[in-house]
N, C-alpha and C positions, 0 to 999 in steps of 0.2 A: 521536597522540591522536585518537580518534574525535570528530567534531563532533556535538553535540546541538543540534538546532534545536527551539525551542518558543516559545510566547507565551501570555500570560494570556487572549487572545481565545478559545482553545479552551474555556475555562470559561464563555464567554458564548454559546455555542451551546446553547440550552436546549430540551430535548425534554419532552414531557408526562410526568407522574408515571407510573412503572412502565415507561417505555420503556427497552429494554436499552442503547441508545446514549446513555448518561447522562453528565452533567457529571462525576460522580465517576470516570469512566474516566481523565480527564486526570491527576489526582493518583495514581491507582492505577498509572499508568505511570511518573510522574516520581519518586515517593517511593523506589522500590527502586533508582533510579539515582543517588540523591543523594550517595552516598559514593564513586562511581566517578570516576576521573581523565578527565573528558570536557571538551572545549572547548565551552562554552555560548555559543550565539548566538541572537539574537532573530529569530524568523520574520518576514520582511518581507511586505508586501502584494505579490501578484503583479501584474505589468503586464498590462493587457488584451491586449496583443499576444501574450503567452504563452498565455493562456486561449484566444484565438481561433485558435491553431494546431489546436485540437481541437474547440472548440464555436463555433457561429456567433454573430454579434453579437446576433441576435434572441433567442437563448437567454439570453445574459448580461443583456440588457435585461429579459427576462421575469422573471428571478430578482430583479433590482434592484427591479422594480415590485412584486413579490410580498412583499418583506420587510415585516413588520408593524411598526407603531409600538410595539405592546405585545402580550404574549401569544405565541401560536404559530398558524401556519397550516400546513395539510397540503398538501404537494406531491403525495403519493400516500398510500396507507394506512400506509406505514412511514416516510416521509421528511418532516421538518418544518423550517420556518423560524421562528426567533425574531428579535428585533431585531439580535442579534449574530451570527447564523448565517452570513451571506454574508461578513462580515469574517473569521470563523474559517476558512471554506473557502478564501477568497482567500489567507490567510496560510499555510494548509497547502500550497497550490500554490506560493506564493512561497518557502516554506522548501525545498521539493523542488527548485525551480529554482536557488535560491541554493546548495544542496548540490551540484548538478551543476556550477555555476560554480566553486565552491571546490575540488572534487576534481579537476576538469580543469585547474585552475590549479596543481595540485600541492601544495595546502595540507595535504592529508591523504589517507589511503587509504580512509577510510570515514566515513559520516555516518548518523545516525538522526534521522528527522523524527517527533517526538513531538507530533503535532497531531491534532485531530479537528475536523469530521466526517471519516470515511473517504471514499474516492473511487472504488474500483474497480468499483462498479456503475453509475456515472453514464455514460449513453450520450450520443451526440452532442447530442440535444435532449431527453433524458429523465432527470430525477433519479429515483433509485429505490434501494431497499435501504439507506437511511440516508445515501446519497451524493449530493452536489450537483455537484461538479466532478471530472473525471477526473485526479486528482493525478499518479499514476504515468505515465500516457500523456502528459500535458502536459510533464512533466519529460523524458521520452524524446524528445519532439519538440524541446525546447529543445537537447538535446545534439546532435541531428541537424541541425537547421536553423540554430541560432545558432552552434554550435561547429563544425559541419561534419564530425561523425563519420560514418564510413561504415557502422558497425554498432553498435547497442545491443541489450541484452537486458533484458526485463522479466519477472521471475519472481514467481509468486504462489502462496503456500502457505496463504492463507486457506481456511477450510473451505467457503466459498461461492465458486462460480466467478466470476472477474472478468469478467463479461460486458461491462461498460463498457470496460475496457481492451482487450478483444478487439475490440469494435465500433470504438473509436477508432483502433486500429492494424491493422485487418483488411487494408487495402490498402497498408500501409507496408512495402515490401519490405526496408527497412533495419533493421527491428525484429523480433527473435525474441521471441515471447511463449510462455511455458510455465506451466502451472498444474496443481497437484493440488487436488482438491476432492471433497467427498462427493457421490455421486450414487446415488439421486435426492435432491435438496434444492433449495431456492431458489437461483438464479432459474430452474433447469431447463435451462440451457445448459451447454456444456463437454463435449460428447460427443467421443470420440476422433476422430470423422470431421471435426470442425471444425478445419481446418488452415490457415486464412488464405488470402488471394487468391494468395499466392506460395508456399504450403507452408511458411511460416515460423512456424507455430504448432504447439504440442504440448500437447494436453490429455490428462491421465491421471486419469480419474475413479477414486475409491476407494469401496469398498462400505461401507455403514453398519456400524458395529461393528468395523471393522478398526483396527489399531493401528500402533505404531511400526515394526514390521518391514516392513509393506506400504508405509508412508510412505517409509522409507529406501530401499527397493528402487526405488520410483518416482523418487525424487530422484537415485539413482545413474544412472538413464536420462537424466534431464534434465541432470545434470552433464556427461555424455558429449556431449550435443548442444551444451551451452554451450561446451565446449572447442573443438568443431568450428567453432562460429560465430565464436569469437575476437573478441568485441565490444571496443570501446574504453571502454565503461561498462556496468555492471550496475545495474539498479534493481530493488529487491525490494519487492513488496507484502506486508508482514509482518502477516498476520492470525493471531491466536492462539486462534481459536475452534474449532480442531480438538482442543483440550485435552479430556481426558476429563471434566473438571468443567464444561465450558461448557454452558449451558442451551439453546442454539439448534441443536445438531447432535449427532451420535452417532458421532464418531470418538474414538479412545482414545489420543491422543498425550499425552506428558508433557514436562516442561521439557528433559529430555535429548534428546528427539526434535527439538525446535526448535533446540537447540544443534547437533546433528549435521547438520541440514539447512543451516543457515547456514554451518557449517564446510565442507560439500561445495561450496556456492556460492562461497565465498571462494577455495577451492582451485582450482576449475574456472575462476574468473574470471582467474586468472593475474595479469598486469600491470594488468588493468582495475580501477579503483576501484569501490566498491560503495556506493550510496545506498539505505538502507532506509527505507521509509515505513510508518507505522502504519496498519493497516486494522482488522480486527475483533478480538474477544476480550471476552466479556461476563460471565464470572465474575471478579470483581475480584481476589481473592487469586491465582487461577491466572494471570490476565493479568499481574500484577506480577512473579510468579516467572518466567514465560515470557519477558517482555521483558528482565529482567535476564540470563537465560541467553543470550538472543539477542544483546544488546548486548556482553556480555563476550566472547562468542565472535567476534562481528563485528570487534571492535577488538583481539582478542588480549590482553584484560585479565585479570589474575589475579582470579578471583572470591573 
């Protein structure tokens, strides 16, 4: 039974009116999963020690100092803090780390972290792109440093390149990072030439207007590399903004494409368990349908 991690704190990360990374995303993700046989667990707060595997203490202090007593403050043009934002981000990280612990303890084969804000754009000392903490990268480092795994993989199918994950794992030779993403598009990183300090990264940009056929071909390539890497754990940055209905990009994927991609990942992972972490997706109906397709396929659940 796939483990679902979530917490009401996700609804207390409040962005300004009209912001695409809105409170309503949380219910848009959870409601379509309500009838599925999932093991529900509350997202815990992350330990500082886990956050500090990827971000320096001065960055965490800076975030804590910046949290407003009321209203919102901008960290950059896209990324905001409200009174509940840091708690939500720390619970997203805590959930991802708890999922790593649970799966490596053999409690299940898969987990989905339904938390916001997303995390894959947050660099070592730079919040950006709606992201505050590098959730997936921190979870990968917990698997490596706390559990002693030799190899992990972090795979990202969000329409925007996971520049933060790439930055946080650039010199980590034990972590394979692979991404498909639209190019050109924010944040402007993710060229095929960006291969990590040890050649352990694979970026496969996709042209605007391309669809499921191109996506599946790219993920066939990534799946082959994943098999060769043979990780002890796979972490997925699951962004659903490559959907044709999404307002922030111009790829033309549908729910069947998201299901096919996670099926490829699960198959190529072999014996390795899979932790999936919510990233983007900003058309709420498309987000809900895509997440349901993703989770049912991830867990082998009859839809």
